[in-house]
C-alpha positions in Angstrom: 0.0 0.0 0.0 1.2 4.0 -0.9 2.4 6.2 1.9 -1.1 7.7 2.2 -3.5 5.6 4.0 -7.3 7.4 4.5 -10.4 5.6 6.0 -12.6 4.9 2.8 -15.8 3.0 4.6 -17.1 2.6 8.2 -20.2 0.4 10.0 -20.4 -1.8 12.8 -21.0 -5.5 12.3 -23.0 -6.7 15.6 -20.7 -5.2 18.6 -17.5 -5.1 16.2 -17.0 -2.0 13.7 -15.1 -2.4 10.1 -12.8 0.3 8.8 -12.2 0.2 4.7 -8.6 2.1 4.8 -7.4 2.5 0.9 -4.5 4.2 -0.3 -6.2 5.0 -3.5 -5.1 1.6 -5.6 -6.0 -0.6 -2.9 -8.4 -1.5 -0.2 -7.3 -3.7 3.2 -10.7 -4.0 5.5 -9.7 -3.3 9.4 -11.9 -4.6 12.2 -11.9 -3.0 15.0 -13.2 -5.3 18.4 -15.8 -4.2 20.8 -12.8 -4.0 23.8 -11.3 -1.4 21.6 -14.5 0.5 21.0 -15.4 0.5 24.1 -11.4 1.5 25.8 -11.1 4.5 23.8 -12.8 6.6 26.2 -14.8 6.4 29.6 -18.2 6.1 29.5 -17.7 2.9 28.1 -19.9 3.1 24.7 -19.9 1.2 21.6 -22.2 2.3 19.0 -21.8 4.1 15.5 -21.2 7.7 16.5 -18.6 6.0 19.1 -16.7 4.6 15.7 -17.2 8.2 14.1 -16.1 10.1 16.6 -12.8 8.0 16.9 -12.4 7.4 13.5 -9.2 8.9 12.6 -7.4 7.6 15.9 -8.7 3.8 14.8 -7.1 5.0 11.2 -3.8 5.5 12.8 -3.6 2.7 15.1 -4.3 1.0 11.8 -2.4 2.8 9.5 0.7 1.7 11.9 -0.2 -1.9 11.8 0.0 -1.9 8.3 3.1 -0.5 7.6 4.4 -2.9 10.1 2.7 -5.0 8.1 0.8 -6.8 11.0 -1.5 -8.5 8.8 -4.0 -11.3 10.1 -3.9 -14.6 7.9 -7.3 -13.4 6.4 -6.0 -10.1 5.4 -7.2 -7.8 7.9 -6.0 -5.6 9.9 -7.2 -5.8 13.7 -7.6 -3.2 16.8 -8.1 -4.6 20.1 -8.3 -2.9 23.5 -4.3 -3.5 23.9 -3.6 -1.5 20.8 -6.0 1.0 22.3 -4.0 1.2 26.1 -0.8 1.5 23.9 -1.6 3.8 21.8 -2.8 6.1 24.8 0.1 5.0 26.4 2.4 6.5 23.6 -0.3 9.8 23.7 -1.3 11.1 27.0 -4.5 13.1 27.0 -4.9 12.6 23.1 -8.1 11.2 23.6 -9.8 13.5 26.4 -12.2 15.7 25.0 -9.9 15.7 21.9 -11.6 13.1 19.3 -12.5 14.9 16.5 -16.1 15.3 14.9 -17.4 12.4 12.8 -15.0 12.2 9.7 -16.8 12.4 6.1 -16.5 9.3 5.1 -19.4 7.0 3.9 -20.9 4.4 6.3 
């Protein structure tokens, strides 16, 4: 994938979320687990509005995994609660009242 990887589409799939990341030439599915969605900020919430609110944070985590080639056997990138905790430890305070407005990508 190229150097500019951005979220193309996203939606909830049960209690998880699916984000399609694209560099304009190819796409990669990113699975965000229920625990990752609920751990990103208090109070815990797992719905489309939480996903939209933190889409850029999850996309940044996905890009880092894509760059490291941390890809599952089925081609997906998985974002888990462990990933959220690791990301937050590197970016203290970033998710506290700093979420972006819902991103203008297709659901």
